[in-house]
C-alpha positions as CSV (number, residue, x, y, z in Angstrom):
1,M,4.5,2.4,-7.6
2,S,7.4,4.1,-4.7
3,D,7.8,6.7,-5.4
4,A,5.1,9.6,-3.7
5,A,4.7,11.7,-6.6
6,D,3.2,8.6,-7.9
7,W,0.7,8.0,-5.5
8,R,0.0,11.5,-4.6
9,Q,-1.2,11.3,-8.7
10,Q,-3.2,8.0,-8.2
11,A,-5.1,9.8,-5.2
12,A,-5.7,13.0,-6.9
13,T,-7.6,10.7,-9.8
14,E,-8.9,8.4,-7.5
15,L,-10.5,12.0,-5.5
16,E,-12.0,13.0,-8.9
17,A,-13.7,9.6,-9.5
18,A,-14.7,9.5,-6.0
19,E,-16.4,13.0,-6.6
20,G,-18.6,12.4,-9.6
21,W,-20.1,9.7,-8.0
22,W,-21.2,11.5,-5.1
23,R,-22.3,14.3,-7.2
24,A,-24.2,11.3,-9.8
25,G,-25.4,10.0,-6.5
26,N,-24.0,7.1,-5.4
27,A,-23.0,7.5,-2.4
28,G,-21.5,3.6,-1.5
29,R,-18.6,3.9,-4.6
30,G,-17.9,8.1,-4.0
31,R,-17.3,6.1,0.0
32,V,-14.6,3.8,-1.3
33,G,-13.3,6.5,-3.4
34,A,-13.0,8.7,-1.4
35,R,-11.4,6.4,1.1
36,R,-8.8,4.9,-0.9
37,A,-7.6,8.7,-2.3
38,A,-7.5,8.8,1.5
39,G,-5.5,5.8,1.2
40,M,-3.1,6.5,-1.6
41,A,-2.2,10.2,0.0
42,I,-1.0,9.0,3.3
43,K,0.5,6.0,1.7
44,A,2.8,8.8,-0.3
45,R,3.4,10.7,3.3
46,L,4.9,7.0,4.7
47,V,7.1,7.3,1.7
48,T,9.1,10.2,2.9
49,D,7.4,9.9,6.7
50,A,7.9,6.1,7.4
51,R,5.4,6.0,10.9
52,P,5.6,2.8,12.6
53,G,2.1,0.5,12.7
54,Y,0.3,2.2,9.8
55,G,0.2,-1.9,8.4
56,T,0.5,-1.7,4.5
57,S,-3.4,-1.5,3.7
58,F,-5.1,2.4,2.8
59,M,-7.9,1.2,5.7
60,H,-5.4,0.2,8.0
61,H,-3.5,4.0,7.2
62,L,-7.1,6.1,7.9
63,N,-7.6,3.9,10.9
64,A,-3.9,4.3,12.0
65,L,-3.7,8.5,11.6
66,A,-7.6,8.3,13.2
67,D,-5.0,6.9,16.2
68,D,-1.9,8.7,15.8
69,D,-2.4,11.5,18.3
70,G,0.9,13.6,16.4
71,V,-1.6,15.0,14.0
72,E,-4.4,17.7,14.0
73,T,-7.4,16.9,15.4
74,A,-9.1,17.6,12.2
75,V,-6.9,15.3,9.9
76,R,-7.7,12.9,12.8
77,E,-11.2,13.3,12.6
78,A,-11.4,13.2,8.8
79,A,-9.9,9.5,8.7
80,W,-12.2,8.2,11.7
81,R,-15.2,9.5,9.5
82,L,-13.5,7.8,6.1
83,A,-12.7,4.7,8.4
84,A,-16.3,4.8,9.8
85,R,-15.2,4.2,12.9
86,P,-18.1,5.1,15.9
87,R,-18.6,8.5,16.5
88,P,-16.1,8.7,20.2
89,E,-18.3,9.8,23.1
90,A,-15.9,12.8,24.1
91,G,-12.8,14.6,22.3
92,W,-14.3,15.7,19.2
93,Q,-12.9,19.9,19.0
94,V,-13.3,20.4,15.7
95,P,-17.0,21.3,14.2
96,V,-18.5,19.2,11.7
97,E,-17.8,21.9,8.3
98,Q,-21.5,21.7,6.2
99,P,-21.9,20.0,3.6
100,L,-19.0,17.5,4.7
101,T,-19.0,14.6,2.9
102,P,-15.9,11.6,1.7
103,T,-14.3,13.4,-0.6
104,A,-13.7,16.3,1.6
105,D,-12.7,14.2,4.3
106,A,-10.4,13.1,1.8
107,R,-9.4,16.2,0.9
108,R,-8.1,17.1,4.3
109,I,-6.1,14.3,4.5
110,M,-4.3,14.9,1.2
111,D,-3.6,18.4,2.3
112,W,-1.7,16.6,5.2
113,A,-0.1,14.3,3.1
114,R,1.0,16.9,0.8
115,G,2.7,18.9,3.8
116,A,5.6,16.5,4.4
117,D,7.4,17.3,1.3
118,A,6.0,20.6,1.7
């Protein structure tokens, strides 16, 4: 798969499955699906907007997005949470939404990734 539209479609399918797992009480599988969906969305963005240092795996993509100072804080923080990185002592600027779920973070990243083509 190399087309951005294909990656976005795969991300949407993965997110739908992740939301189902989350609602069914399978938080672990929901979190993994949300990470995969976000990673696929980032991959779609990288097809049209190459970014050095984003690596090749979905987890590399999430970690690179979390550290990318050129991206809005809310998106970076969503990537940070999905990558399961420890909360930094300072610098969190966006109030945590309630209810916050891995799928909500994935959706925020997918919206950001879509912005390159909008």
